[in-house]
C-alpha positions in Angstrom: 8.9 3.3 -21.4 8.5 -0.2 -19.6 12.3 -0.6 -19.3 12.9 3.0 -18.2 10.2 2.8 -15.8 11.3 -0.7 -14.3 14.8 0.8 -13.9 13.5 3.9 -12.3 11.4 2.4 -9.7 14.5 -0.3 -9.0 16.3 2.7 -7.8 13.4 4.4 -6.0 12.9 1.0 -4.3 16.8 1.0 -3.2 16.2 4.5 -1.7 13.2 3.3 0.2 15.0 0.4 1.4 18.0 2.2 2.8 15.7 4.6 4.5 13.7 2.1 6.1 17.1 0.5 7.6 17.7 4.0 8.8 14.4 4.5 10.1 14.2 1.2 12.2 16.8 2.8 14.4 14.3 5.5 15.7 13.1 2.5 17.8 16.2 2.8 20.0 16.0 0.8 23.3 13.9 -1.8 21.4 14.2 -5.4 22.6 16.5 -7.4 20.2 14.2 -10.0 19.9 11.4 -7.6 18.9 13.7 -5.8 16.7 14.6 -8.9 14.8 11.0 -9.7 14.2 10.2 -6.2 13.0 13.2 -6.0 10.7 12.6 -9.6 9.5 9.4 -8.3 7.8 9.9 -4.7 7.1 12.8 -5.6 5.0 11.6 -8.6 3.3 11.7 -8.4 -0.5 8.7 -6.5 -1.5 7.3 -4.2 -4.4 7.4 -1.1 -2.1 4.1 0.0 -4.1 2.9 2.4 -1.3 6.3 4.2 -0.8 6.7 4.7 -4.8 3.2 6.1 -4.6 4.4 8.6 -2.0 7.6 9.3 -4.1 6.0 9.5 -7.4 3.0 11.9 -6.1 5.7 14.0 -4.2 7.7 14.7 -7.6 4.6 15.1 -9.5 3.8 17.9 -7.2 7.4 19.7 -7.1 9.1 17.9 -4.2 12.4 15.8 -4.2 12.8 12.4 -2.9 14.8 13.5 0.2 11.6 15.3 1.6 9.3 12.1 0.4 11.3 9.3 2.1 10.1 9.6 5.6 6.5 9.4 4.5 7.0 6.8 2.2 8.9 4.8 5.1 5.9 5.3 7.5 3.8 3.9 4.9 5.7 0.8 4.2 5.6 0.1 8.1 1.9 0.5 8.1 1.5 -1.9 5.4 3.7 -4.5 7.0 2.1 -4.2 10.2 -0.9 -4.8 8.4 0.6 -8.2 6.4 1.7 -9.5 9.9 -1.7 -9.2 11.3 -3.4 -10.4 8.4 -1.4 -13.6 8.4 -2.2 -14.4 11.9 -4.6 -17.6 12.1 -7.3 -15.6 13.6 -7.4 -13.6 10.2 -6.3 -15.1 6.9 -4.1 -17.8 8.3 -1.4 -17.6 5.9 2.1 -19.2 6.3 4.0 -17.4 3.4 4.4 -13.8 2.5 6.9 -12.2 0.2 8.4 -15.7 -0.6 9.4 -16.3 3.3 7.6 -17.9 6.2 5.0 -15.3 7.8 6.2 -13.5 10.9 4.2 -15.8 13.4 5.6 -18.9 11.5 8.9 -17.6 12.3 8.7 -16.1 15.5 5.4 -17.0 17.3 2.1 -15.5 17.2 2.8 -13.2 20.5 5.9 -12.0 18.9 4.3 -11.2 15.5 1.4 -9.5 17.2 3.9 -7.3 18.9 6.2 -6.5 16.0 2.9 -5.4 14.3 2.1 -3.2 17.0 5.4 -1.8 17.1 5.7 -1.0 13.3 2.4 0.5 13.6 3.4 3.0 16.2 6.8 3.7 14.8 5.3 5.0 11.5 3.7 7.8 13.4 7.1 8.7 15.4 9.0 8.9 12.0 6.4 11.2 10.6 6.6 13.4 13.6 10.3 13.6 13.8 10.9 14.0 10.1 8.8 17.1 9.4 8.0 20.5 10.7 5.2 20.5 13.1 2.1 21.6 10.6 3.4 18.9 7.9 4.1 16.2 10.6 0.8 16.6 11.9 -0.9 16.6 8.5 0.8 13.6 7.7 -0.3 11.8 10.7 -3.9 12.6 10.2 -4.0 11.6 6.7 -2.1 8.4 7.3 -4.3 7.7 10.4 -7.4 8.0 8.2 -6.2 5.7 5.6 -5.0 3.1 7.9 -7.9 3.1 10.7 -11.1 2.5 11.5 -12.7 4.1 8.4 -10.1 3.1 6.4 -7.9 -0.1 6.0 -9.0 -1.6 9.4 -12.6 -1.1 8.7 -12.1 -2.8 5.4 -10.5 -5.9 7.0 -13.7 -6.0 9.1 -16.1 -5.8 6.3 -13.8 -8.3 4.5 -14.2 -10.8 7.6 -18.0 -10.3 7.7 -18.6 -11.2 4.0 -16.6 -14.4 4.0 -19.0 -17.5 3.2 -21.7 -15.0 3.6 -22.3 -13.8 -0.2 -22.6 -10.3 -1.3 -22.8 -8.2 -4.5 -20.5 -6.2 -6.4 -21.3 -3.1 -4.7 -20.1 -4.8 -1.3 -16.9 -6.1 -2.8 -16.0 -2.7 -4.1 -16.6 -1.2 -0.7 -14.8 -3.8 0.9 -11.6 -2.8 -1.3 -12.3 0.9 -1.2 -11.5 0.7 2.5 -9.1 -2.2 2.9 -6.7 -1.5 -0.1 -7.9 1.8 -1.8 -8.0 3.9 1.4 -4.2 3.4 2.1 -3.4 4.2 -1.9 -5.1 7.4 -1.5 -3.4 8.4 1.7 0.1 7.7 0.1 -0.9 10.0 -2.6 -2.2 12.7 -0.2 1.2 12.4 1.8 3.0 12.9 -1.5 1.4 16.4 -2.1 1.2 17.4 1.6 5.2 16.9 2.1 5.9 18.8 -1.3 3.6 21.6 -0.8 2.5 21.4 3.0 4.8 24.4 3.7 3.3 26.8 1.1 1.4 29.7 2.8 -1.9 28.6 0.9 -1.0 24.9 1.6 -1.2 21.9 -0.9 -3.2 22.8 -4.5 -6.7 21.9 -3.9 -7.2 21.0 -7.6 -4.0 18.6 -7.7 -5.2 17.1 -4.4 -8.9 16.1 -6.1 -7.0 14.8 -9.1 -4.7 12.7 -6.9 -7.7 11.3 -4.8 -9.5 10.6 -8.1 -6.4 8.9 -9.6 -6.0 6.7 -6.2 -9.6 5.5 -6.3 -9.0 4.0 -9.9 -5.6 2.6 -8.9 -6.9 0.9 -5.8 -9.6 -0.8 -7.6 -7.3 -1.7 -10.5 -4.8 -3.2 -8.0 -7.1 -5.3 -6.1 -8.9 -6.7 -9.3 -5.4 -7.6 -10.6 -4.6 -9.2 -7.1 -7.7 -11.3 -7.5 -6.8 -12.3 -11.0 -3.1 -13.3 -9.6 -5.0 -15.5 -7.0 -6.7 -17.0 -9.5 -4.0 -17.5 -12.4 -0.6 -17.5 -10.7 1.4 -19.6 -8.5 3.0 -19.1 -5.2 6.4 -19.3 -6.5 5.6 -16.1 -8.8 3.5 -14.2 -6.2 5.5 -14.9 -3.1 2.4 -16.1 -1.2 -0.1 -18.7 -1.2 -2.8 -18.7 -4.1 -6.2 -19.9 -4.8 -6.9 -19.2 -1.0 -9.5 -16.7 -1.5 -12.0 -19.2 -3.3 -11.4 -21.9 -0.3 -12.4 -19.1 2.2 -15.4 -17.9 0.5 -14.0 -14.5 0.1 -15.6 -12.3 -2.4 -13.3 -11.5 -5.5 -13.8 -9.8 -8.7 -13.4 -13.1 -11.0 -16.0 -14.6 -8.8 -18.4 -12.0 -9.9 -17.4 -11.0 -13.4 -15.3 -13.8 -14.4 -11.4 -13.6 -15.5 -12.0 -11.9 -19.2 -14.3 -9.0 -17.8 -12.3 -8.7 -14.6 -9.3 -8.2 -16.8 -11.3 -5.8 -19.0 -12.5 -3.8 -15.9 -8.8 -3.5 -14.5 -7.8 -1.9 -17.8 -10.6 0.6 -18.1 -10.1 1.6 -14.4 -6.1 2.1 -15.5 -7.2 4.2 -18.4 -9.3 6.4 -16.1 -6.7 6.6 -13.7 -4.4 8.0 -16.4 -7.2 10.7 -17.2 -7.3 12.2 -13.9 -3.5 13.0 -14.3 -4.0 15.4 -17.2 -3.7 18.6 -14.9 -0.2 17.4 -14.0 1.2 17.1 -17.7 4.5 15.5 -18.1 5.0 15.7 -14.2 2.3 13.0 -13.8 3.9 10.5 -16.6 5.5 8.3 -13.9 2.4 7.8 -12.0 0.4 7.2 -15.4 3.3 4.3 -16.2 2.8 2.8 -12.7 -0.9 2.6 -13.3 -0.3 0.6 -16.4 2.6 -1.4 -14.6 -0.1 -2.6 -11.8 -2.4 -4.2 -14.4 0.2 -6.2 -16.2 2.3 -7.3 -13.2 2.7 -11.0 -12.3 3.4 -10.8 -8.7 
């Protein structure tokens, strides 16, 4: 399944990358210097994990790639904006992202902030212009919840607050349920909304609940693996600076549990994520395989 999955995901990433280039044209009238900074960060080589979640959830719920791609692109715009802003000196102060100089290193802090702002707002324009009104509104609502004050942005605030102050394992899990997990869950909800949103009865509530449960386990497994890579990997492998979390006094899973126990916990979360997909039958196979891929990745 591994080789088959890699080939499958490569094909979907290619679709996403092509659609991202097309979606950038929605920002007609954008100053060339701003478009250059937006394109530099958005089109940089990446895993496209969040768009893949949208696509795989859409497929599992009976939809097709074509209906998933606008939502997948919108999520990647939100993710890229968050990376641009997280890398700024006032935040995580990083100079390497996806194997390239960070946006503020390439274009200056002011342009990086504006490029992030532009991608954030363009994401919602893409959703509103790509779907029927009811589906577009539902997508905008879910993405705003996952990315906003009670989701990703709120998690970043909590993450900054706990730096060098210590905390508990429960604090750490709360940070990442917001900072990372909320957007993952939004991806899955977007998938079922675009696949089933136009049905008179709306998306299947049982499948929505299963995707939410999968997303919670998936998000924590992803973050634990990310923490492990920060400890064990290299910048050449990950495309970003490593061992920075310990330097900044951040809460991490290896810091609380140790490397071996952290790995064990990630594997258990992967198993639980896969169990939540049972109601999908064979249609959930790719999502199950993606969970395994996430905990065994090296970047």
